[in-house]
C-alpha positions in Angstrom: -35.7 11.1 17.6 -33.3 12.8 15.1 -30.4 14.5 16.9 -30.2 18.0 15.5 -27.5 20.7 15.6 -26.5 22.4 18.0 -26.2 19.1 19.9 -23.2 17.7 21.4 -21.6 14.8 19.8 -19.2 12.2 21.7 -16.1 10.9 20.0 -13.8 8.2 21.4 -10.4 8.4 19.9 -8.6 11.3 18.7 -6.7 10.2 15.6 -7.1 11.4 12.1 -10.3 9.4 11.7 -11.7 11.2 14.7 -10.4 14.6 13.3 -12.3 14.2 9.9 -15.2 13.3 11.9 -15.2 16.3 14.0 -14.6 18.6 10.8 -17.8 17.0 9.2 -19.6 17.4 12.6 -18.7 20.9 13.2 -19.5 21.9 9.3 -23.2 20.5 10.1 -23.6 22.9 13.3 -22.6 19.9 15.9 -20.4 20.7 19.0 -17.8 17.5 19.4 -16.2 16.3 22.7 -13.3 14.0 22.2 -12.3 11.6 25.0 -8.4 11.0 24.0 -5.5 10.4 26.2 -2.8 12.0 23.9 -3.0 16.1 24.7 -1.8 16.4 21.0 -4.6 14.4 19.2 -5.3 15.4 15.5 -9.2 15.0 16.8 -8.7 16.9 19.8 -7.3 20.1 18.5 -10.3 20.5 16.2 -13.2 19.4 19.0 -15.5 21.8 21.1 -13.9 20.0 24.3 -10.9 17.4 24.2 -11.0 14.8 27.7 -7.6 14.0 27.8 -7.9 11.0 29.9 -8.0 7.1 29.4 -10.8 5.3 27.4 -11.8 3.5 30.2 -11.8 6.3 32.7 -15.3 6.1 34.0 -15.4 9.8 35.3 -14.9 10.9 31.8 -17.2 8.5 30.5 -19.9 9.9 32.6 -18.9 13.1 31.4 -19.6 12.2 28.1 -23.0 10.7 28.9 -24.0 13.8 30.8 -23.1 16.4 27.9 -23.6 14.4 24.8 -26.8 13.5 23.0 -24.9 10.3 21.1 -21.9 8.8 21.1 -19.4 7.3 18.4 -16.0 5.5 18.2 -13.3 6.3 16.1 -11.3 2.6 15.8 -12.3 -0.8 17.3 -10.0 -1.3 20.1 -11.9 0.6 22.6 -12.5 -1.4 25.8 -15.7 -2.9 25.6 -16.6 -2.5 29.1 -16.1 1.4 28.6 -18.9 1.1 25.7 -21.0 -1.1 27.8 -21.0 1.6 30.6 -21.5 4.5 28.3 -24.7 2.9 27.2 -26.1 2.6 30.2 -27.1 6.3 30.1 -26.5 7.5 26.4 -26.7 6.1 22.8 -23.7 4.4 21.7 -22.9 3.5 17.9 -21.6 1.2 17.2 -22.4 -1.1 19.9 -20.3 -2.9 22.2 -21.4 -6.2 20.9 -20.3 -5.3 17.6 -16.9 -4.1 18.7 -16.4 -7.1 20.8 -16.9 -9.3 17.6 -14.3 -7.1 15.4 -11.6 -6.4 17.8 -10.7 -10.1 17.9 -9.8 -12.2 14.8 -10.6 -15.3 15.9 -14.2 -14.2 17.0 -14.5 -12.4 13.8 -13.4 -15.0 11.4 -16.0 -17.7 13.1 -18.7 -14.9 12.7 -18.2 -14.2 9.2 -17.7 -18.3 8.2 -21.1 -18.5 10.4 -22.8 -16.2 7.7 -21.9 -18.7 5.0 -19.2 -16.3 3.8 -15.6 -17.5 2.8 -12.4 -16.5 4.4 -9.2 -17.5 4.0 -8.4 -20.8 5.9 -7.2 -20.2 9.4 -6.6 -22.0 12.6 -6.9 -20.2 16.0 -3.7 -20.6 17.9 -4.7 -20.1 21.9 -1.7 -22.4 22.7 1.5 -24.1 21.0 -0.6 -27.4 21.3 -2.9 -25.8 18.7 -0.1 -26.0 16.3 0.0 -29.7 16.3 -2.0 -30.2 13.4 -1.4 -28.0 10.6 -3.0 -30.4 7.6 -5.7 -27.5 7.0 -3.0 -24.7 6.0 -0.4 -24.6 3.4 2.7 -22.6 4.0 3.7 -20.0 3.6 0.8 -18.9 6.1 0.8 -15.5 8.2 0.7 -15.6 11.9 -1.4 -12.7 13.0 -2.2 -11.4 16.9 -6.0 -12.0 17.4 -6.1 -8.3 18.8 -4.5 -5.0 18.5 -2.9 -5.7 15.4 -2.8 -3.1 12.3 -1.0 -1.7 9.7 1.0 -5.0 9.3 1.6 -4.9 13.1 1.5 -8.1 14.9 1.9 -10.2 11.8 4.4 -12.4 10.8 4.8 -14.7 7.3 5.6 -18.0 8.4 7.2 -20.6 5.6 7.0 -23.6 7.7 5.3 -25.2 10.7 8.8 -24.8 12.9 8.8 -20.7 12.0 5.2 -20.7 13.0 6.1 -22.1 16.4 9.1 -19.7 16.8 6.2 -16.8 15.9 4.1 -17.8 18.4 6.6 -18.3 21.0 7.8 -14.7 20.3 4.1 -13.3 20.2 3.1 -14.8 23.4 -0.7 -14.1 22.7 -3.8 -15.7 21.2 -3.3 -15.6 17.5 -4.7 -17.1 14.1 -2.7 -18.8 11.6 -4.1 -17.8 8.2 -3.4 -19.2 4.7 -1.4 -16.6 2.8 -3.6 -15.6 -0.4 -2.1 -15.6 -4.0 -3.5 -12.3 -4.5 -4.9 -10.6 -7.7 -6.6 -7.6 -6.1 -7.5 -6.2 -2.5 -11.0 -4.3 -2.3 -13.1 -2.8 0.2 -16.8 -1.5 0.8 -17.4 1.3 3.0 -21.1 1.3 4.3 -23.1 3.1 6.1 -26.4 1.4 8.0 -29.1 3.8 9.9 -30.9 2.9 13.1 -34.0 1.5 10.9 -31.4 -0.9 9.2 -31.4 0.9 5.7 -27.8 0.2 4.3 -25.5 2.8 1.9 -22.7 1.5 0.4 -20.0 3.8 -1.2 -18.3 2.7 -4.8 -15.8 -0.3 -4.3 -12.2 0.7 -3.7 -9.3 -1.3 -5.0 -6.1 -1.0 -2.6 -2.6 -1.5 -2.6 -0.7 -2.4 0.3 3.1 -2.0 1.1 4.8 -3.3 4.3 1.0 -3.7 5.5 0.0 -0.1 5.5 -2.4 1.1 2.7 -0.4 2.6 -0.2 -3.1 3.6 -2.5 -6.7 3.5 -3.4 -8.6 4.0 -6.4 -12.3 4.2 -7.5 -14.0 2.8 -9.2 -12.3 -0.5 -8.6 -11.1 -2.5 -11.6 -13.2 -5.6 -11.1 -16.0 -6.9 -12.8 -19.6 -6.1 -11.9 -20.4 -9.5 -10.6 -17.4 -9.3 -8.1 -18.5 -5.9 -7.1 -22.1 -7.0 -6.5 -20.9 -10.0 -4.5 -18.6 -7.4 -2.2 -21.3 -5.3 -1.6 -24.0 -7.7 -0.6 -21.5 -9.7 1.6 -20.7 -6.5 3.5 -24.6 -5.7 3.9 -25.2 -9.2 5.2 -22.3 -8.5 7.9 -24.0 -5.1 9.1 -27.1 -6.7 9.4 -25.8 -9.6 11.2 -24.1 -7.3 13.7 -27.4 -4.9 13.7 -24.7 -2.4 13.1 -25.4 1.3 13.1 -22.5 3.7 11.8 -20.0 3.6 9.0 -18.3 0.3 8.6 -15.4 -1.1 6.4 -15.2 -4.6 4.9 -11.8 -5.5 3.5 -11.6 -8.3 0.8 -9.2 -10.3 -1.0 -9.5 -11.5 -4.6 -7.5 -14.6 -5.1 -5.9 -15.3 -8.8 -8.7 -17.9 -9.2 -11.2 -15.1 -8.8 -12.5 -16.3 -5.7 -13.7 -13.4 -3.5 -12.7 -13.6 0.7 -13.6 -11.8 3.4 -10.4 -10.4 5.1 -11.6 -8.4 7.9 -14.0 -6.1 9.4 -13.6 -2.4 10.4 -16.3 -0.8 12.5 -15.5 2.3 11.7 -14.4 4.8 8.8 -11.5 3.7 6.8 -8.2 4.8 5.3 -9.4 3.5 1.9 -12.6 5.4 1.9 -10.7 8.7 1.9 -11.4 9.3 -1.7 -15.2 10.2 -0.3 -13.7 13.2 0.7 -13.2 14.7 -2.9 -14.6 12.1 -5.4 -18.2 11.7 -3.7 -21.3 14.2 -3.1 -21.1 12.8 0.7 -17.9 11.8 2.3 -17.8 8.8 4.8 -17.3 11.3 7.7 -20.3 13.1 6.9 -22.1 9.7 6.7 -20.9 8.8 9.9 -22.5 12.0 11.3 -25.7 11.5 9.7 -26.4 7.8 10.5 -25.4 8.0 14.3 -27.7 10.9 14.4 -30.7 9.5 12.6 -30.6 12.1 9.8 -31.4 10.9 6.0 -28.4 9.4 4.6 -26.3 11.5 1.9 -25.6 10.6 -1.8 -22.7 8.1 -2.0 -22.3 8.4 -6.0 -18.8 8.8 -7.2 -18.7 11.8 -9.2 -15.1 11.5 -10.6 -12.4 8.9 -11.0 -10.1 9.1 -8.5 -6.7 8.0 -6.7 -6.0 8.3 -3.3 -2.3 8.4 -2.0 -1.4 7.6 1.4 1.6 10.1 3.0 3.4 8.6 5.5 6.3 10.1 7.7 8.9 8.4 5.6 8.7 11.7 3.2 9.1 14.4 5.7 12.8 15.6 5.5 14.7 15.8 8.9 14.0 19.7 9.1 11.6 20.7 6.6 8.2 20.1 4.9 7.7 17.6 1.9 7.2 19.4 -1.7 3.5 20.3 -1.1 3.7 23.3 -4.0 4.7 20.6 -6.3 2.2 18.5 -5.5 -0.6 21.4 -5.5 0.5 22.2 -9.2 -1.1 19.1 -10.3 -4.5 19.6 -11.4 -7.6 18.6 -9.4 -5.1 17.5 -6.4 -6.6 17.5 -3.1 -4.3 17.7 -0.1 -5.3 16.5 3.3 -2.8 16.9 6.2 -3.7 15.6 9.8 -2.3 17.9 11.6 0.0 15.5 13.7 2.9 17.0 15.3 5.8 14.4 14.8 6.4 12.6 11.2 7.6 9.2 12.1 8.4 6.5 9.3 5.1 4.6 8.8 2.8 7.1 10.6 -0.1 8.1 8.6 0.4 11.9 8.0 -2.3 13.0 5.5 -3.2 11.7 2.0 -4.0 13.1 -1.5 -6.6 12.5 -3.8 -6.1 12.8 -7.5 -9.5 13.7 -9.5 -9.3 12.8 -13.1 -11.6 12.3 -16.2 -10.5 8.4 -16.3 -8.2 6.2 -14.0 -5.4 6.3 -16.4 -5.0 10.2 -16.0 -5.8 9.7 -12.0 -2.7 7.2 -11.7 -0.5 9.5 -13.9 -0.9 12.3 -11.5 -0.3 10.3 -8.8 3.1 9.1 -10.2 3.9 12.7 -10.5 3.3 13.6 -7.4 5.4 10.5 -6.3 8.4 11.8 -8.3 8.0 15.3 -6.9 8.0 14.1 -3.0 11.0 12.4 -3.9 9.1 8.8 -3.3 9.8 5.4 -4.4 7.8 3.9 -7.3 6.1 0.8 -5.9 
């Protein structure tokens, strides 16, 4: 049965993705309770109610179950036990089982390969003995923590077996040692899958990362139709196998030889899908509301070419704001700030979508904004 407004929805997690979900839900007429330990969280400031408690606080979880018609999550590292506890009393999407797989790189990559989908070559590293035989991996390779790594954190590029051992001793947690790919492109598919198993995909985004953090996304991606279709089909196959309900993102590598490799699954809305806020009829956040509430999905079509620029705390002067006036003078520049109280280097503070008649024009607008924000060209 559909969950209709003015019902109350629950959101676990209070960052920018949660904030944009809350905004979409409130626009559709829902109330939202956010569970987030940070009292100054971006999502909490917009929510109907903000529970300032840890994610695994059972009393707070019981409160969500009592007052919400359905509960969803903002990011993948929610304790699985918390979701299992919630699911005994209220509908939860995505499921604890889906998050259990996607929050651990060893389980995730093994799951992807079990579906016959290619990933980069990798070795699970759960003890130093696992580094004795590295014949399957060529260097340079990347050692990544199995859990909790994001935006380049928990990753070390290793040029030799000795470097891999040293990095593993430093990390001292379960890891994967992953073959470094000679990249042509990075792309991502953001999809929404509903309770009946219907799956809708947003246009493929092409992404550029700097220091492990997303810098720019453009849509439509500059890849051929065959690769586009292969990425969409692979993402849908993973969503079906997870019996996923909600919005999910799959990141892919396109190697220089044209091979399409699955990088990772994000069981949530995604930074690379922020272009949908202004360039698509339905945003990824409205789509998240729709599918968890069993409403008809919205139209995912791209209405205009778009380039999205991520805004990090590095842009903020010591005692002032960046030049927003200069940015907003650019035609069809759409500024989104996340309401974070403190700007820090590497912290995601907002983004700008540049709409244009073609991708070349969108990129030019983005470069103009970079110059006005005194940001180095990458």
